[in-house]
Backbone bond lengths (Angstrom), bond angles and torsions (degrees), N, CA, C in turn:
res aa  C-N    CA-C-N  psi(-1)  N-CA   C-N-CA  omega(-1)  CA-C   N-CA-C  phi
1 M - - - 1.445 - - 1.517 109.19 -
2 K 1.325 116.52 135.43 1.451 122.02 178.23 1.520 109.31 -87.15
3 Q 1.328 115.81 145.76 1.456 120.46 176.82 1.511 109.59 -127.78
4 L 1.298 115.09 137.90 1.452 121.34 173.91 1.516 106.58 -123.86
5 W 1.320 116.58 119.40 1.461 121.18 -176.54 1.519 110.14 -86.70
6 A 1.305 116.06 128.45 1.465 122.53 176.64 1.531 107.90 -139.28
7 P 1.343 116.96 71.85 1.466 119.93 -173.04 1.520 114.59 -64.13
8 W 1.341 118.65 -22.20 1.462 120.49 179.42 1.522 112.08 -68.51
9 R 1.336 118.59 -17.45 1.467 121.42 -178.27 1.526 112.40 -76.88
10 I 1.335 118.26 -16.39 1.457 120.28 -178.22 1.525 111.10 -62.37
11 E 1.326 116.66 -32.28 1.470 120.40 177.29 1.533 110.34 -60.06
12 Y 1.320 116.78 -42.36 1.467 121.06 178.61 1.534 110.74 -70.02
13 I 1.315 116.68 -42.35 1.463 121.03 -176.67 1.528 111.70 -65.27
14 L 1.329 116.72 -47.21 1.459 120.76 -175.62 1.526 113.80 -91.54
15 G 1.318 116.27 -20.15 1.461 120.09 -174.36 1.516 112.72 -73.51
16 P 1.327 115.35 164.39 1.465 119.49 178.80 1.528 110.44 -66.84
17 K 1.318 115.72 142.99 1.457 120.98 178.02 1.530 107.95 -92.39
18 P 1.320 116.68 137.61 1.460 119.01 -177.73 1.522 111.79 -66.38
19 D 1.322 115.18 140.20 1.461 120.49 175.09 1.526 110.28 -82.38
20 A 1.320 115.13 -26.26 1.455 120.91 -176.50 1.523 110.12 -100.70
21 C 1.309 115.49 168.42 1.459 122.61 177.43 1.520 109.96 -63.83
22 V 1.323 118.07 131.30 1.469 121.81 -179.08 1.521 112.31 -68.70
23 F 1.334 117.63 -16.57 1.457 121.46 179.33 1.530 112.83 -95.08
24 C 1.304 117.43 -3.97 1.467 121.22 175.07 1.525 106.23 -94.47
25 I 1.326 115.35 95.83 1.461 121.39 -170.80 1.527 111.32 -99.17
26 P 1.327 116.49 155.45 1.478 119.07 177.18 1.525 111.15 -69.94
27 E 1.328 115.49 157.10 1.468 119.94 178.77 1.522 112.00 -68.37
28 H 1.343 116.82 -32.90 1.468 118.79 -179.93 1.523 109.28 -71.74
29 R 1.327 115.45 156.80 1.466 121.14 -176.04 1.526 112.99 -102.05
30 G 1.319 116.90 9.70 1.454 120.99 -175.71 1.517 114.65 -62.30
31 E 1.322 117.94 -23.94 1.470 121.95 -178.04 1.526 112.17 -107.42
32 D 1.328 118.01 9.27 1.466 119.75 -174.33 1.528 113.04 -58.18
33 A 1.315 118.28 -45.17 1.472 119.93 -179.54 1.525 110.76 -65.46
34 E 1.331 116.72 -42.69 1.467 120.90 179.10 1.530 111.24 -63.26
35 R 1.316 116.80 -37.18 1.468 122.25 179.54 1.532 111.68 -85.44
36 L 1.337 117.42 -2.77 1.462 124.33 -179.72 1.526 112.35 63.64
37 I 1.334 116.66 32.96 1.459 121.65 177.04 1.529 108.13 -80.16
38 L 1.319 115.54 122.38 1.453 121.92 -177.24 1.521 112.99 -95.29
39 Y 1.324 116.90 -30.91 1.461 120.07 -173.87 1.522 109.71 -154.83
40 R 1.330 115.25 139.92 1.463 122.31 174.05 1.525 108.31 -120.63
41 G 1.318 115.95 117.10 1.454 121.05 173.79 1.517 109.79 -96.28
42 R 1.310 116.17 -164.50 1.473 120.23 178.65 1.520 112.11 -72.77
43 H 1.342 116.44 -42.58 1.465 121.50 -174.21 1.525 113.39 -121.46
44 V 1.331 116.05 -13.67 1.465 121.98 -170.43 1.517 109.00 -139.48
45 F 1.332 117.00 150.41 1.462 120.07 176.22 1.518 110.87 -135.71
46 V 1.344 114.97 164.20 1.465 122.85 -178.37 1.519 108.33 -120.32
47 L 1.318 116.32 134.29 1.451 121.16 174.29 1.517 109.55 -142.26
48 M 1.316 114.99 164.67 1.462 120.40 176.95 1.520 108.84 -88.16
49 N 1.324 115.82 148.61 1.457 121.30 174.53 1.527 107.85 -76.01
50 K 1.338 117.05 125.83 1.475 120.60 -179.92 1.519 112.20 -70.73
51 F 1.318 117.46 -19.11 1.461 122.21 179.45 1.528 107.78 -128.30
52 P 1.347 116.22 70.89 1.467 121.45 -167.56 1.517 114.20 -75.53
53 Y 1.336 114.58 156.09 1.455 122.29 171.45 1.518 110.08 -82.51
54 S 1.338 115.67 -22.31 1.456 121.83 -176.74 1.523 107.39 -160.42
55 N 1.339 117.24 157.27 1.460 119.63 175.47 1.519 109.59 -58.95
56 G 1.331 115.96 137.20 1.454 120.85 179.72 1.514 114.06 85.28
57 H 1.327 118.24 9.87 1.468 122.21 179.79 1.529 108.91 -65.17
58 L 1.343 116.15 111.00 1.450 122.23 -177.05 1.525 111.57 -105.85
59 L 1.327 114.80 156.74 1.454 122.49 174.48 1.522 107.69 -125.60
60 V 1.324 116.61 134.81 1.460 122.43 177.15 1.519 106.56 -121.80
61 T 1.336 115.25 123.62 1.463 119.21 -172.64 1.529 111.09 -145.82
62 P 1.324 116.73 149.13 1.467 118.67 175.02 1.534 110.13 -73.85
63 Y 1.334 115.66 155.17 1.463 118.98 173.98 1.525 110.10 -64.95
64 R 1.330 114.76 -41.16 1.465 119.13 -177.88 1.518 110.39 -65.08
65 H 1.304 115.05 142.16 1.462 123.66 -179.70 1.534 107.76 -81.43
66 V 1.335 116.33 91.07 1.462 121.73 -179.42 1.523 110.01 -127.70
67 M 1.328 115.41 150.33 1.462 121.36 -177.35 1.529 113.15 -105.93
68 E 1.321 118.11 -15.90 1.458 121.57 -170.83 1.524 111.57 -128.49
69 L 1.313 116.70 145.93 1.457 121.16 173.86 1.525 110.95 -58.85
70 S 1.321 116.35 -38.42 1.460 120.55 -178.08 1.527 112.46 -66.39
71 A 1.325 117.93 -15.48 1.465 121.35 179.18 1.527 112.47 -84.98
72 L 1.335 117.95 -9.68 1.457 121.12 -179.51 1.528 110.76 -75.82
73 S 1.316 115.52 143.86 1.460 120.13 171.88 1.522 108.28 -74.72
74 S 1.320 117.21 165.32 1.466 119.87 178.67 1.525 110.41 -64.25
75 E 1.345 117.59 -34.36 1.466 120.80 177.51 1.527 111.07 -65.32
76 E 1.326 116.37 -43.66 1.467 120.34 177.76 1.524 110.58 -62.97
77 S 1.315 116.89 -43.44 1.472 121.19 -179.54 1.521 111.37 -61.47
78 R 1.324 117.06 -45.70 1.463 121.01 -179.68 1.529 111.26 -63.30
79 E 1.331 116.09 -46.40 1.463 118.80 -178.86 1.522 111.07 -66.21
80 L 1.307 116.57 -37.84 1.465 120.63 178.73 1.523 110.04 -61.21
81 M 1.317 117.21 -47.80 1.469 119.80 -179.96 1.525 110.79 -65.90
82 D 1.325 117.83 -40.47 1.469 120.38 177.16 1.528 110.65 -58.87
83 L 1.328 116.94 -43.47 1.468 119.94 -179.94 1.521 111.88 -69.21
84 L 1.312 117.83 -37.02 1.468 119.53 175.85 1.524 109.76 -59.61
85 Q 1.328 116.88 -43.37 1.465 120.14 178.83 1.522 110.91 -63.16
86 K 1.323 117.34 -46.30 1.470 120.88 -178.52 1.527 110.70 -65.26
87 C 1.311 117.33 -37.56 1.470 120.81 178.61 1.524 111.28 -63.24
88 T 1.333 117.63 -38.36 1.466 118.64 179.14 1.527 110.93 -64.77
89 V 1.331 116.52 -38.77 1.470 119.99 178.05 1.528 110.14 -64.44
90 I 1.335 116.21 -44.80 1.469 120.85 -179.47 1.524 110.92 -63.05
91 L 1.324 117.41 -45.61 1.465 120.31 -179.21 1.524 111.68 -62.79
92 K 1.335 116.95 -41.71 1.470 119.47 178.66 1.522 111.28 -65.41
93 D 1.332 116.35 -38.35 1.463 120.28 -179.92 1.526 111.05 -68.61
94 R 1.312 117.36 -45.69 1.473 121.54 -175.49 1.527 113.02 -75.76
95 F 1.344 116.99 -42.27 1.467 120.48 -171.51 1.521 113.95 -106.06
96 H 1.330 118.26 -6.24 1.464 121.81 -179.45 1.525 111.19 52.36
97 C 1.324 115.51 39.73 1.463 120.21 -179.76 1.526 109.83 -77.07
98 Q 1.335 115.85 151.57 1.452 120.41 179.29 1.531 112.35 -88.31
99 G 1.310 116.97 -11.49 1.463 121.30 179.40 1.522 110.13 -162.05
100 I 1.317 115.56 168.73 1.471 121.52 178.40 1.523 107.81 -143.37
101 N 1.319 116.39 126.44 1.458 120.00 170.08 1.520 107.49 -82.00
102 V 1.330 117.14 128.04 1.459 122.93 174.49 1.514 105.99 -119.76
103 G 1.337 116.52 122.10 1.448 118.52 -175.65 1.506 114.28 -147.18
104 L 1.323 114.43 157.36 1.456 123.89 177.60 1.516 107.13 -136.72
105 N 1.309 116.69 123.04 1.456 121.62 177.44 1.525 107.90 -104.00
106 L 1.327 116.85 107.54 1.461 121.04 -179.51 1.519 109.16 -97.59
107 G 1.314 116.22 111.25 1.460 121.67 178.78 1.506 113.16 93.82
108 E 1.303 114.81 153.53 1.463 121.73 -178.58 1.524 112.02 -60.21
109 A 1.339 117.50 -39.29 1.462 121.35 -179.27 1.521 111.62 -64.64
110 A 1.334 117.05 -24.76 1.465 121.68 179.21 1.521 112.07 -88.20
111 G 1.329 117.31 -1.38 1.454 120.76 177.65 1.509 115.42 101.18
112 A 1.329 117.46 10.20 1.463 119.88 179.90 1.525 109.90 -69.38
113 G 1.332 116.13 116.65 1.457 120.76 177.22 1.519 111.50 -72.33
114 I 1.327 115.84 -33.15 1.463 122.10 175.30 1.527 104.98 -125.50
115 R 1.312 116.53 87.46 1.465 121.05 -172.17 1.520 113.45 -76.55
116 E 1.329 117.05 -21.41 1.457 121.16 -173.66 1.529 113.36 -74.14
117 H 1.319 117.91 -18.15 1.463 121.28 -177.40 1.527 107.27 -136.29
118 M 1.316 115.98 100.49 1.471 119.84 -174.54 1.531 111.90 -59.35
119 H 1.311 115.27 147.17 1.454 121.97 -179.85 1.533 109.27 -158.08
120 F 1.318 114.62 139.83 1.455 121.08 177.07 1.524 109.45 -91.47
121 H 1.326 115.48 143.89 1.465 123.02 174.80 1.522 108.43 -104.22
122 L 1.324 116.34 137.54 1.463 122.29 169.35 1.520 106.64 -123.74
123 V 1.326 116.09 117.23 1.463 121.46 -175.73 1.526 109.35 -121.59
124 P 1.345 117.21 111.84 1.470 119.87 177.01 1.532 110.69 -61.79
125 R 1.350 115.24 143.15 1.465 120.18 179.98 1.525 109.28 -134.40
126 W 1.317 115.41 149.26 1.457 122.90 179.22 1.513 108.44 -126.42
127 N 1.323 116.30 146.87 1.460 120.01 175.58 1.523 108.19 -56.75
128 G 1.305 116.41 128.49 1.459 121.26 179.00 1.514 114.18 81.84
129 D 1.334 119.44 9.46 1.465 118.77 -177.63 1.526 113.42 -74.84
130 S 1.313 117.53 -5.72 1.461 119.46 171.31 1.520 107.11 -84.90
131 S 1.313 114.47 68.52 1.457 120.68 -175.07 1.525 111.23 -71.50
132 F 1.290 115.96 176.49 1.463 121.23 -179.90 1.529 111.36 -59.50
133 M 1.342 116.95 -29.11 1.472 119.20 179.76 1.527 110.28 -62.79
134 A 1.322 116.95 -46.51 1.467 120.72 -178.57 1.524 111.11 -72.18
135 V 1.325 116.80 -38.98 1.460 120.26 -175.74 1.521 111.95 -74.54
136 L 1.330 118.25 -44.99 1.455 120.99 -174.55 1.534 113.66 -88.04
137 D 1.297 117.91 -36.79 1.458 120.13 -173.67 1.520 114.12 -119.24
138 E 1.318 118.54 6.60 1.456 121.78 -178.30 1.532 110.69 52.66
139 V 1.329 115.11 44.79 1.460 122.83 -179.09 1.518 107.85 -123.50
140 R 1.309 116.28 140.68 1.457 121.00 173.84 1.515 108.39 -115.71
141 V 1.314 115.69 140.78 1.454 121.02 178.46 1.519 107.97 -98.25
142 M 1.326 116.02 125.24 1.459 121.81 179.18 1.524 107.39 -104.73
143 P 1.335 118.21 107.21 1.457 119.79 -174.39 1.523 114.92 -77.57
144 E 1.326 118.02 -10.30 1.456 119.61 -176.91 1.529 109.06 -135.13
145 H 1.333 116.78 138.41 1.463 121.90 179.13 1.528 109.93 -67.49
146 L 1.337 117.21 147.92 1.460 122.06 -178.22 1.526 113.33 -53.03
147 I 1.321 117.02 -45.03 1.467 120.43 -177.39 1.529 110.56 -66.49
148 S 1.325 117.49 -36.97 1.469 120.25 176.00 1.526 110.48 -63.82
149 T 1.329 116.40 -41.90 1.462 120.01 177.76 1.518 110.56 -64.43
150 Y 1.336 116.89 -43.76 1.470 121.17 178.03 1.532 110.31 -57.69
151 N 1.322 116.65 -49.67 1.468 121.11 -179.26 1.527 112.36 -61.93
152 A 1.322 116.78 -32.89 1.464 120.16 179.20 1.527 111.51 -76.11
153 L 1.331 118.11 -35.09 1.459 121.49 -177.91 1.528 113.37 -82.21
154 K 1.309 118.02 -31.28 1.465 122.07 -173.35 1.530 112.95 -53.86
155 P 1.332 121.04 -45.15 1.466 119.67 179.39 1.526 114.02 -59.07
156 Y 1.333 117.95 -32.80 1.455 120.76 177.33 1.531 110.39 -62.00
157 F 1.321 116.08 -43.41 1.455 120.73 -177.72 1.534 111.78 -76.17
158 D 1.306 117.07 -28.47 1.473 120.85 178.09 1.521 111.60 -63.29
159 T 1.332 117.46 -24.80 1.458 120.34 -178.46 1.527 113.11 -89.94
160 L 1.337 118.43 -2.90 1.467 120.57 -176.27 1.526 113.48 -69.97
161 G 1.328 118.18 -35.61 1.459 119.41 -173.40 1.514 109.11 66.02
162 D 1.336 116.98 -150.46 1.461 120.35 176.57 1.511 109.70 -78.89
163 V 1.311 115.29 135.80 1.467 120.23 179.05 1.516 108.83 -87.45
């Protein structure tokens, strides 16, 4: 039997599960590092995925609890697209990735794990990153710890100001 050790997952397995939506965040910023929030705009914010597909996996989501693109205001839509663009620049600069998957899963049938609060995924990709680990064993290798990635990305977002 093969074993893959992932001791950081025990916190998720044994820890309390949130009763509220993980994307409905408090107004205060005291928990931003713990929640991996990198940037707060007027209508939209950026955070890291706690269970990423790849290092640098970001999520961009509106503050408002909405399920549909059509429910966004024009201000929310503009800021969301502006942040998606800025995130791609930051990811390419920090991770030197050759590509980025940008996606939105609307509804459970489309694969939305949290369908009640829409959020975009940005996943850095490298040529050849579908290594034998992912292809043969459905395993991904994460070369950098989440907190290290957060600390490396945070200065990029600190310089954005208002989007």
